[in-house]
RODO-2510 file (C-alpha; in nm, 4 decimals, decimal comma):
residues 235
     n   res          X          Y          Z
     1     x    -4,0254     2,9395    -8,2899
     2     x    -3,9258     3,1296    -8,0010
     3     x    -3,5730     3,0496    -7,8105
     4     x    -3,6411     3,0589    -7,4271
     5     x    -3,3930     2,9814    -7,1577
     6     x    -3,0551     2,8076    -7,1753
     7     x    -3,0926     2,4678    -7,0706
     8     x    -2,7556     2,3633    -7,0777
     9     x    -2,4007     2,5200    -7,2024
    10     x    -2,1094     2,2378    -7,3117
    11     x    -1,7843     2,2658    -7,4788
    12     x    -1,9125     2,2999    -7,8450
    13     x    -2,2925     2,3863    -7,8212
    14     x    -2,5503     2,5653    -7,6418
    15     x    -2,9240     2,4043    -7,5780
    16     x    -3,2164     2,6258    -7,5559
    17     x    -3,5607     2,5761    -7,4425
    18     x    -3,8514     2,6868    -7,6839
    19     x    -4,2211     2,7675    -7,6786
    20     x    -4,2745     2,3980    -7,7483
    21     x    -4,1921     2,1268    -7,4716
    22     x    -4,1011     1,8638    -7,7334
    23     x    -3,8562     2,0854    -7,9206
    24     x    -3,4886     2,2268    -7,8376
    25     x    -3,3085     2,4649    -8,0027
    26     x    -2,8931     2,4037    -8,0245
    27     x    -2,6464     2,6559    -8,1002
    28     x    -2,3124     2,5434    -8,2252
    29     x    -2,0028     2,7462    -8,1319
    30     x    -1,6634     2,8021    -8,2453
    31     x    -1,5231     2,7179    -7,9029
    32     x    -1,2748     2,4085    -7,9412
    33     x    -1,1255     2,2095    -7,6327
    34     x    -0,9145     1,8927    -7,6032
    35     x    -0,7807     1,6552    -7,3715
    36     x    -1,0928     1,6654    -7,1306
    37     x    -1,0789     2,0629    -7,1453
    38     x    -0,7244     2,0959    -7,0762
    39     x    -0,6436     2,2534    -7,3979
    40     x    -0,8622     2,5386    -7,5165
    41     x    -0,9024     2,7393    -7,8174
    42     x    -1,1215     2,8612    -8,0986
    43     x    -1,1669     2,7376    -8,4608
    44     x    -1,3035     3,0369    -8,6780
    45     x    -1,6411     2,9287    -8,8634
    46     x    -1,6527     2,5489    -8,6983
    47     x    -2,0226     2,6354    -8,5626
    48     x    -2,1416     2,6942    -8,8945
    49     x    -1,9509     2,4213    -9,0478
    50     x    -2,0768     2,1465    -8,7685
    51     x    -2,4172     2,2959    -8,7924
    52     x    -2,4404     2,2361    -9,1553
    53     x    -2,2602     1,8860    -9,1611
    54     x    -2,4648     1,7354    -8,8800
    55     x    -2,7808     1,8526    -9,0661
    56     x    -2,6496     1,6957    -9,4006
    57     x    -2,5357     1,3530    -9,2308
    58     x    -2,8538     1,3212    -8,9891
    59     x    -3,0630     1,3725    -9,2937
    60     x    -2,8773     1,1126    -9,4942
    61     x    -2,8865     0,8468    -9,2052
    62     x    -3,2850     0,9433    -9,1438
    63     x    -3,3251     0,8255    -9,5336
    64     x    -3,1240     0,5149    -9,4124
    65     x    -3,3652     0,4159    -9,1318
    66     x    -3,1645     0,5729    -8,8248
    67     x    -3,4042     0,7834    -8,6222
    68     x    -3,2245     1,1509    -8,5063
    69     x    -3,3306     1,4317    -8,3018
    70     x    -3,2753     1,6529    -8,6134
    71     x    -3,5598     1,8503    -8,7130
    72     x    -3,4359     2,1339    -8,9306
    73     x    -3,1746     2,3965    -8,9742
    74     x    -3,2799     2,7456    -8,8209
    75     x    -2,9845     2,9468    -8,9075
    76     x    -2,6323     2,9386    -9,0062
    77     x    -2,5330     2,8100    -8,6596
    78     x    -2,8496     2,7058    -8,4973
    79     x    -3,0730     2,4088    -8,5419
    80     x    -3,4216     2,2758    -8,3899
    81     x    -3,4032     1,9337    -8,2655
    82     x    -3,6493     1,7060    -8,0749
    83     x    -3,6462     1,7554    -7,6967
    84     x    -3,4674     1,4156    -7,5637
    85     x    -3,3092     1,3084    -7,2327
    86     x    -2,9479     1,2442    -7,3283
    87     x    -2,7769     0,9245    -7,2007
    88     x    -2,4772     1,0124    -6,9782
    89     x    -2,3039     0,7816    -7,2102
    90     x    -2,0469     0,8460    -7,5173
    91     x    -2,0474     0,5959    -7,8006
    92     x    -1,7379     0,5224    -7,9532
    93     x    -1,6258     0,2831    -8,2566
    94     x    -1,2966     0,2482    -8,3753
    95     x    -1,2510     0,1208    -8,7142
    96     x    -0,8445     0,2291    -8,7392
    97     x    -0,6407     0,2452    -8,4274
    98     x    -0,5840     0,6052    -8,3404
    99     x    -0,5774     0,8616    -8,0348
   100     x    -0,6171     0,7025    -7,6788
   101     x    -0,6306     0,3300    -7,8011
   102     x    -0,2744     0,3373    -7,9159
   103     x    -0,1988     0,4857    -7,5720
   104     x    -0,3868     0,2178    -7,3665
   105     x    -0,2946    -0,0945    -7,5543
   106     x     0,0074    -0,0094    -7,7411
   107     x    -0,1225    -0,0110    -8,1111
   108     x     0,0340     0,1506    -8,3714
   109     x    -0,1380     0,4435    -8,5004
   110     x    -0,3394     0,3639    -8,8710
   111     x    -0,3389     0,0154    -8,7732
   112     x    -0,6741    -0,1454    -8,9207
   113     x    -0,8588    -0,3128    -8,6732
   114     x    -0,9912    -0,7018    -8,7648
   115     x    -1,3427    -0,5789    -8,6571
   116     x    -1,4885    -0,2398    -8,5083
   117     x    -1,4209    -0,1783    -8,1727
   118     x    -1,7251    -0,0495    -7,9525
   119     x    -1,6792     0,1454    -7,6499
   120     x    -1,8732     0,3177    -7,3696
   121     x    -1,7487     0,6118    -7,1765
   122     x    -1,9339     0,7542    -6,8827
   123     x    -2,0094     1,1201    -6,9642
   124     x    -1,8716     1,3049    -6,6941
   125     x    -1,6087     1,5895    -6,7009
   126     x    -1,5348     1,5258    -6,3410
   127     x    -1,3872     1,1960    -6,3896
   128     x    -1,2294     1,2415    -6,7206
   129     x    -1,5318     1,0720    -6,9122
   130     x    -1,3497     0,6958    -6,8359
   131     x    -1,4374     0,3888    -7,0321
   132     x    -1,6700     0,1627    -6,8797
   133     x    -1,8953    -0,1635    -7,0004
   134     x    -2,2348    -0,2856    -7,0051
   135     x    -2,2149    -0,4081    -6,6525
   136     x    -2,1347    -0,0436    -6,5158
   137     x    -2,3753     0,1037    -6,7517
   138     x    -2,6844    -0,1228    -6,5757
   139     x    -2,5355    -0,0937    -6,2216
   140     x    -2,4927     0,2941    -6,2279
   141     x    -2,8660     0,3002    -6,3913
   142     x    -2,7304     0,5001    -6,6831
   143     x    -2,9239     0,2808    -6,9297
   144     x    -3,1285    -0,0722    -6,9311
   145     x    -2,9998    -0,3843    -7,0798
   146     x    -3,2774    -0,3266    -7,3522
   147     x    -3,1247     0,0412    -7,4075
   148     x    -2,7970    -0,0914    -7,4579
   149     x    -2,8851    -0,3652    -7,6973
   150     x    -3,0568    -0,0660    -7,9308
   151     x    -2,7821     0,1674    -7,8942
   152     x    -2,5370    -0,1069    -7,9992
   153     x    -2,7505    -0,2555    -8,2871
   154     x    -2,8063     0,1284    -8,4184
   155     x    -2,4147     0,2125    -8,3607
   156     x    -2,3058    -0,0729    -8,5754
   157     x    -2,5568     0,0204    -8,8460
   158     x    -2,4423     0,3674    -8,8274
   159     x    -2,1070     0,2891    -8,8615
   160     x    -2,1492     0,0757    -9,1711
   161     x    -2,3382     0,3329    -9,3265
   162     x    -2,0929     0,6200    -9,2625
   163     x    -1,7879     0,4329    -9,3625
   164     x    -1,9475     0,3524    -9,7127
   165     x    -2,0848     0,7164    -9,7119
   166     x    -1,7196     0,8863    -9,6718
   167     x    -1,5106     0,6198    -9,8683
   168     x    -1,7117     0,7723   -10,1583
   169     x    -1,5877     1,0898   -10,0720
   170     x    -1,2267     0,9940   -10,0468
   171     x    -1,2200     0,9615    -9,6407
   172     x    -1,1620     0,6872    -9,4165
   173     x    -1,3640     0,6939    -9,1126
   174     x    -1,1156     0,6044    -8,8504
   175     x    -1,3280     0,6363    -8,5604
   176     x    -1,6270     0,8571    -8,3983
   177     x    -1,8188     0,9135    -8,0924
   178     x    -2,1672     0,9713    -8,0856
   179     x    -2,4613     1,0285    -7,8239
   180     x    -2,7994     0,8961    -7,7847
   181     x    -3,1013     1,0295    -7,6322
   182     x    -3,4535     0,9383    -7,5248
   183     x    -3,7907     1,1341    -7,6733
   184     x    -4,1033     1,1668    -7,4561
   185     x    -4,2598     0,8562    -7,5952
   186     x    -3,9624     0,6565    -7,5196
   187     x    -3,7934     0,6177    -7,8661
   188     x    -3,3896     0,6181    -7,8678
   189     x    -3,2811     0,8593    -8,1195
   190     x    -2,9299     0,9444    -8,2538
   191     x    -2,8518     1,3189    -8,0816
   192     x    -2,5556     1,5169    -8,0760
   193     x    -2,3704     1,5997    -8,3739
   194     x    -2,1205     1,4190    -8,6187
   195     x    -1,8649     1,6390    -8,7497
   196     x    -1,4744     1,6953    -8,7375
   197     x    -1,5125     1,7519    -8,3845
   198     x    -1,6586     1,4160    -8,2918
   199     x    -1,4840     1,1784    -8,5993
   200     x    -1,1424     1,1200    -8,7059
   201     x    -1,1296     1,1722    -9,0934
   202     x    -0,8240     1,0916    -9,2911
   203     x    -0,8107     1,1301    -9,6732
   204     x    -0,7761     0,7934    -9,8214
   205     x    -0,4800     0,8845   -10,0464
   206     x    -0,2463     1,0643    -9,8545
   207     x    -0,4039     0,9915    -9,4455
   208     x    -0,3956     1,3543    -9,4003
   209     x    -0,5936     1,4569    -9,1045
   210     x    -0,9218     1,6409    -9,1850
   211     x    -1,0802     1,6594    -8,8451
   212     x    -0,9953     1,8127    -8,4739
   213     x    -0,6599     1,6192    -8,4133
   214     x    -0,5222     1,9159    -8,5963
   215     x    -0,6118     2,1297    -8,3142
   216     x    -0,5316     1,8686    -8,0657
   217     x    -0,1841     1,8156    -8,2109
   218     x    -0,0993     2,1707    -8,3103
   219     x    -0,0436     2,0488    -8,6820
   220     x    -0,1937     2,3719    -8,8476
   221     x    -0,4725     2,4450    -9,1174
   222     x    -0,7396     2,3432    -8,8739
   223     x    -0,9780     2,5633    -9,0380
   224     x    -0,9167     2,4489    -9,3790
   225     x    -0,9540     2,0829    -9,2587
   226     x    -1,2980     2,1660    -9,1389
   227     x    -1,4152     2,3643    -9,4634
   228     x    -1,2592     2,0727    -9,6567
   229     x    -1,4986     1,8005    -9,4870
   230     x    -1,7904     2,0314    -9,5185
   231     x    -1,6988     2,0652    -9,9186
   232     x    -1,6647     1,7026    -9,9603
   233     x    -2,0019     1,6196    -9,7476
   234     x    -2,1582     1,8924    -9,9791
   235     x    -2,0469     1,7179   -10,3126
***
């Protein structure tokens, strides 16, 4: 598999073309950002951990009937994926109040929500990834009504699977952000990653944060939290 030109570089990953038009290579980086890029830094070993964790979780989700873009690991920090066109949408599920929703709605951090909250954000750094609804998505031609229905159904199913999966490992899945893409033949699949970069993970017994909030909030032991999450996922 030959790595060709770089197609894209984001805050945490690089995407490359390959000699197969239906496959891309994703390289995970150690770079870390928060607050829409206002805070920048690096988390040692993050790229390797997020690459491996995404492989393990996406493989598990595939077995549970969730289609993903993942094909196989290529190296410690690289994986081969199906070539997809990413919807410019961040899809967020909140099971417990934390982060921006507390500031926005005055909710107490740690409040267990009566039902999961589903949110769309417009994936655009220039505008700070603003929250939007179905009407914005359709009006701006970011996705069709049918696309939204598939994405929403799949997201709630992913949430049910992941909540149970992490609970077995002593982790509360507080919230998470995922992205979806469309393959050349029109199938909607889970893309991007599932890692401490994109989820809030709290220890069931202690509520210790085992995710990127340790970087965002200068809590220390950032690398240790990422290592601990991979250890639990592997167990």
